[in-house]
KETOR-556082 format. One record per atom (N, C-alpha, C): chain; atom name; x, y, z. Coordinates in Angstrom, 3 decimals. Layout:
N
ATOM   cadena   atomo         c1         c2         c3
ATOM        A      CA          X          Y          Z
...
***
This chain:
91
ATOM   cadena   atomo         c1         c2         c3
ATOM        A       N     -2.275    136.877    150.932
ATOM        A      CA     -3.071    137.601    149.952
ATOM        A       C     -2.237    138.709    149.332
ATOM        A       N     -2.357    138.879    148.033
ATOM        A      CA     -1.608    139.882    147.282
ATOM        A       C     -2.106    141.279    147.619
ATOM        A       N     -1.196    142.180    147.986
ATOM        A      CA     -1.544    143.578    148.249
ATOM        A       C     -1.364    144.352    146.949
ATOM        A       N     -2.473    144.778    146.333
ATOM        A      CA     -2.419    145.482    145.057
ATOM        A       C     -2.290    146.975    145.285
ATOM        A       N     -1.712    147.683    144.300
ATOM        A      CA     -1.512    149.130    144.447
ATOM        A       C     -2.833    149.884    144.418
ATOM        A       N     -2.841    151.041    145.041
ATOM        A      CA     -3.996    151.927    145.005
ATOM        A       C     -3.826    152.826    143.788
ATOM        A       N     -4.348    152.374    142.650
ATOM        A      CA     -4.196    153.073    141.380
ATOM        A       C     -5.578    153.437    140.860
ATOM        A       N     -5.745    154.663    140.401
ATOM        A      CA     -7.011    155.091    139.818
ATOM        A       C     -6.891    155.008    138.304
ATOM        A       N     -7.659    154.117    137.702
ATOM        A      CA     -7.646    153.976    136.250
ATOM        A       C     -8.569    155.038    135.655
ATOM        A       N     -8.300    155.437    134.416
ATOM        A      CA     -9.126    156.448    133.754
ATOM        A       C     -9.835    155.854    132.542
ATOM        A       N    -10.908    156.490    132.144
ATOM        A      CA    -11.680    156.166    130.951
ATOM        A       C    -12.108    154.697    130.939
ATOM        A       N    -11.775    153.954    129.880
ATOM        A      CA    -12.206    152.564    129.750
ATOM        A       C    -11.072    151.576    130.030
ATOM        A       N    -10.125    151.992    130.865
ATOM        A      CA     -8.969    151.144    131.151
ATOM        A       C     -9.190    150.298    132.404
ATOM        A       N     -8.542    149.123    132.370
ATOM        A      CA     -8.683    148.141    133.436
ATOM        A       C     -7.299    147.680    133.843
ATOM        A       N     -7.017    147.661    135.143
ATOM        A      CA     -5.749    147.143    135.654
ATOM        A       C     -5.971    145.682    136.032
ATOM        A       N     -5.151    144.781    135.445
ATOM        A      CA     -5.297    143.342    135.651
ATOM        A       C     -4.013    142.775    136.238
ATOM        A       N     -4.173    141.913    137.248
ATOM        A      CA     -3.065    141.145    137.807
ATOM        A       C     -3.075    139.806    137.081
ATOM        A       N     -2.114    139.588    136.147
ATOM        A      CA     -2.161    138.375    135.328
ATOM        A       C     -1.811    137.109    136.111
ATOM        A       N     -2.514    136.020    135.759
ATOM        A      CA     -2.160    134.707    136.296
ATOM        A       C     -0.860    134.271    135.630
ATOM        A       N     -0.040    133.571    136.358
ATOM        A      CA      1.224    133.103    135.784
ATOM        A       C      1.010    131.918    134.861
ATOM        A       N      0.045    131.051    135.165
ATOM        A      CA     -0.235    129.889    134.315
ATOM        A       C     -1.686    129.476    134.507
ATOM        A       N     -2.346    129.191    133.407
ATOM        A      CA     -3.718    128.667    133.489
ATOM        A       C     -3.621    127.158    133.543
ATOM        A       N     -4.321    126.572    134.491
ATOM        A      CA     -4.297    125.123    134.637
ATOM        A       C     -5.658    124.557    134.275
ATOM        A       N     -5.637    123.411    133.654
ATOM        A      CA     -6.863    122.764    133.216
ATOM        A       C     -6.914    121.377    133.818
ATOM        A       N     -8.035    121.058    134.463
ATOM        A      CA     -8.198    119.772    135.126
ATOM        A       C     -9.405    119.050    134.563
ATOM        A       N     -9.314    117.712    134.459
ATOM        A      CA    -10.465    116.932    134.035
ATOM        A       C    -11.371    116.676    135.229
ATOM        A       N    -12.442    115.914    135.012
ATOM        A      CA    -13.423    115.686    136.077
ATOM        A       C    -12.864    114.908    137.262
ATOM        A       N    -11.710    114.229    137.102
ATOM        A      CA    -11.075    113.488    138.194
ATOM        A       C    -10.007    114.304    138.918
ATOM        A       N     -9.864    115.556    138.537
ATOM        A      CA     -8.862    116.403    139.171
ATOM        A       C     -7.462    116.219    138.616
ATOM        A       N     -7.360    115.518    137.481
ATOM        A      CA     -6.063    115.271    136.841
ATOM        A       C     -5.789    116.381    135.837
ATOM        A       N     -4.563    116.908    135.869
ATOM        A      CA     -4.185    117.967    134.934
ATOM        A       C     -4.241    117.444    133.510
ATOM        A       N     -4.991    118.115    132.655
ATOM        A      CA     -5.129    117.718    131.258
ATOM        A       C     -5.095    118.970    130.402
ATOM        A       N     -4.111    119.066    129.537
ATOM        A      CA     -3.999    120.239    128.669
ATOM        A       C     -4.181    119.786    127.223
ATOM        A       N     -5.398    119.896    126.699
ATOM        A      CA     -5.627    119.526    125.303
ATOM        A       C     -4.934    120.509    124.369
ATOM        A       N     -4.722    120.088    123.123
ATOM        A      CA     -4.024    120.935    122.156
ATOM        A       C     -4.669    122.306    122.008
ATOM        A       N     -5.989    122.355    121.976
ATOM        A      CA     -6.677    123.644    121.818
ATOM        A       C     -6.432    124.564    123.008
ATOM        A       N     -6.241    124.007    124.196
ATOM        A      CA     -6.045    124.818    125.399
ATOM        A       C     -4.690    125.495    125.427
ATOM        A       N     -3.748    125.000    124.646
ATOM        A      CA     -2.420    125.602    124.623
ATOM        A       C     -2.453    127.013    124.057
ATOM        A       N     -3.513    127.335    123.319
ATOM        A      CA     -3.652    128.661    122.722
ATOM        A       C     -4.746    129.489    123.388
ATOM        A       N     -5.174    129.099    124.576
ATOM        A      CA     -6.197    129.850    125.303
ATOM        A       C     -5.649    131.224    125.667
ATOM        A       N     -6.452    132.271    125.511
ATOM        A      CA     -5.982    133.604    125.887
ATOM        A       C     -5.579    133.652    127.357
ATOM        A       N     -4.658    134.527    127.699
ATOM        A      CA     -4.242    134.652    129.097
ATOM        A       C     -5.386    135.147    129.974
ATOM        A       N     -5.250    134.896    131.278
ATOM        A      CA     -6.278    135.321    132.212
ATOM        A       C     -5.660    135.999    133.420
ATOM        A       N     -6.485    136.744    134.126
ATOM        A      CA     -6.016    137.442    135.316
ATOM        A       C     -7.182    137.980    136.118
ATOM        A       N     -6.860    138.711    137.167
ATOM        A      CA     -7.863    139.262    138.067
ATOM        A       C     -7.874    140.779    137.954
ATOM        A       N     -9.064    141.353    137.822
ATOM        A      CA     -9.221    142.802    137.721
ATOM        A       C     -8.933    143.427    139.085
ATOM        A       N     -8.053    144.433    139.089
ATOM        A      CA     -7.648    145.112    140.315
ATOM        A       C     -8.292    146.492    140.435
ATOM        A       N     -8.456    147.178    139.299
ATOM        A      CA     -9.015    148.524    139.299
ATOM        A       C     -9.635    148.798    137.933
ATOM        A       N    -10.726    149.573    137.902
ATOM        A      CA    -11.383    149.910    136.643
ATOM        A       C    -11.583    151.413    136.525
ATOM        A       N    -11.589    151.902    135.282
ATOM        A      CA    -11.826    153.315    135.021
ATOM        A       C    -13.303    153.658    135.081
ATOM        A       N    -13.598    154.944    135.037
ATOM        A      CA    -14.976    155.423    135.194
ATOM        A       C    -15.887    155.056    134.024
ATOM        A       N    -15.336    154.782    132.849
ATOM        A      CA    -16.154    154.415    131.686
ATOM        A       C    -16.168    152.915    131.417
ATOM        A       N    -15.764    152.112    132.379
ATOM        A      CA    -15.839    150.659    132.244
ATOM        A       C    -17.243    150.242    132.650
ATOM        A       N    -17.927    149.514    131.750
ATOM        A      CA    -19.338    149.226    131.999
ATOM        A       C    -19.646    147.799    132.432
ATOM        A       N    -18.747    146.843    132.174
ATOM        A      CA    -19.091    145.446    132.425
ATOM        A       C    -18.276    144.825    133.552
ATOM        A       N    -16.954    144.891    133.470
ATOM        A      CA    -16.126    144.230    134.483
ATOM        A       C    -15.990    145.097    135.727
ATOM        A       N    -15.694    144.437    136.858
ATOM        A      CA    -15.511    145.160    138.120
ATOM        A       C    -14.341    144.561    138.884
ATOM        A       N    -13.896    145.256    139.911
ATOM        A      CA    -12.784    144.780    140.741
ATOM        A       C    -13.069    143.361    141.226
ATOM        A       N    -12.047    142.520    141.150
ATOM        A      CA    -12.174    141.154    141.635
ATOM        A       C    -12.603    140.146    140.591
ATOM        A       N    -13.080    140.605    139.418
ATOM        A      CA    -13.491    139.672    138.364
ATOM        A       C    -12.288    138.943    137.793
ATOM        A       N    -12.448    137.665    137.503
ATOM        A      CA    -11.437    136.867    136.816
ATOM        A       C    -11.791    136.948    135.332
ATOM        A       N    -10.841    137.366    134.474
ATOM        A      CA    -11.132    137.619    133.068
ATOM        A       C    -10.130    136.945    132.135
ATOM        A       N    -10.577    136.687    130.905
ATOM        A      CA     -9.723    136.251    129.808
ATOM        A       C     -9.535    137.469    128.914
ATOM        A       N     -8.309    137.721    128.442
ATOM        A      CA     -8.057    138.904    127.622
ATOM        A       C     -7.186    138.551    126.422
ATOM        A       N     -7.116    139.457    125.464
ATOM        A      CA     -6.366    139.255    124.240
ATOM        A       C     -4.873    139.161    124.528
ATOM        A       N     -4.254    138.114    123.973
ATOM        A      CA     -2.819    137.917    124.146
ATOM        A       C     -2.067    139.093    123.523
ATOM        A       N     -1.023    139.505    124.168
ATOM        A      CA     -0.146    140.609    123.751
ATOM        A       C     -0.882    141.944    123.586
ATOM        A       N     -1.939    142.153    124.338
ATOM        A      CA     -2.616    143.449    124.321
ATOM        A       C     -2.251    144.214    125.585
ATOM        A       N     -2.542    145.481    125.576
ATOM        A      CA     -2.321    146.292    126.764
ATOM        A       C     -0.884    146.719    126.965
ATOM        A       N     -0.672    147.350    128.105
ATOM        A      CA      0.637    147.883    128.479
ATOM        A       C      1.055    147.249    129.796
ATOM        A       N      2.256    146.747    129.846
ATOM        A      CA      2.776    146.166    131.085
ATOM        A       C      3.211    147.296    132.008
ATOM        A       N      2.878    147.151    133.285
ATOM        A      CA      3.242    148.153    134.286
ATOM        A       C      3.713    147.428    135.535
ATOM        A       N      4.664    148.031    136.241
ATOM        A      CA      5.174    147.413    137.462
ATOM        A       C      4.942    148.349    138.639
ATOM        A       N      4.327    147.801    139.682
ATOM        A      CA      4.102    148.529    140.927
ATOM        A       C      4.639    147.671    142.054
ATOM        A       N      5.502    148.223    142.892
ATOM        A      CA      6.072    147.490    144.027
ATOM        A       C      6.654    146.134    143.624
ATOM        A       N      7.389    146.120    142.517
ATOM        A      CA      8.055    144.924    142.003
ATOM        A       C      7.090    143.813    141.591
ATOM        A       N      5.842    144.168    141.289
ATOM        A      CA      4.849    143.214    140.812
ATOM        A       C      4.346    143.688    139.459
ATOM        A       N      4.264    142.762    138.502
ATOM        A      CA      3.846    143.122    137.154
ATOM        A       C      2.329    143.081    137.009
ATOM        A       N      1.788    144.116    136.360
ATOM        A      CA      0.369    144.232    136.068
ATOM        A       C      0.217    144.524    134.588
ATOM        A       N     -1.018    144.497    134.125
ATOM        A      CA     -1.317    144.794    132.738
ATOM        A       C     -2.441    145.826    132.702
ATOM        A       N     -2.250    146.870    131.913
ATOM        A      CA     -3.289    147.880    131.720
ATOM        A       C     -3.932    147.593    130.372
ATOM        A       N     -5.230    147.273    130.399
ATOM        A      CA     -5.986    146.923    129.197
ATOM        A       C     -7.116    147.910    128.980
ATOM        A       N     -7.613    147.962    127.760
ATOM        A      CA     -8.882    148.633    127.499
ATOM        A       C     -9.965    147.574    127.670
ATOM        A       N    -11.132    147.986    128.096
ATOM        A      CA    -12.191    147.016    128.363
ATOM        A       C    -12.479    146.126    127.156
ATOM        A       N    -12.380    146.666    125.936
ATOM        A      CA    -12.707    145.845    124.756
ATOM        A       C    -11.669    144.747    124.486
ATOM        A       N    -10.520    144.763    125.168
ATOM        A      CA     -9.533    143.683    125.028
ATOM        A       C     -9.866    142.480    125.909
ATOM        A       N    -10.901    142.605    126.734
ATOM        A      CA    -11.316    141.513    127.613
ATOM        A       C    -12.389    140.705    126.894
ATOM        A       N    -12.160    139.371    126.812
ATOM        A      CA    -13.091    138.491    126.089
ATOM        A       C    -14.280    138.077    126.958
ATOM        A       N    -14.015    137.717    128.214
ATOM        A      CA    -15.107    137.241    129.060
ATOM        A       C    -14.722    137.287    130.520
ATOM        A       N    -15.739    137.211    131.359
ATOM        A      CA    -15.556    137.095    132.806
ATOM        A       C    -15.729    135.625    133.131
ATOM        A       N    -14.785    135.061    133.861
ATOM        A      CA    -14.858    133.636    134.210
ATOM        A       C    -15.649    133.413    135.475
***
């Protein structure tokens, strides 16, 4: 299990541990990547939320806007700091 940093986010910011690759499977468990899926926004897991975050919470799997936020590194692991409005949905 990944040991995430103890970071306190402020305001409406969210710390996300990004997935390295999103995989798509058909009903038979076979990997299938349709053309539209190649442009799916990146996804990751919420690690910490600020005090003004109203919807997402720690542990949520989310889709977020590509190339948004600020990249941050803690203990040689890359994270992304986003504003809550850059998150499209909770998976």
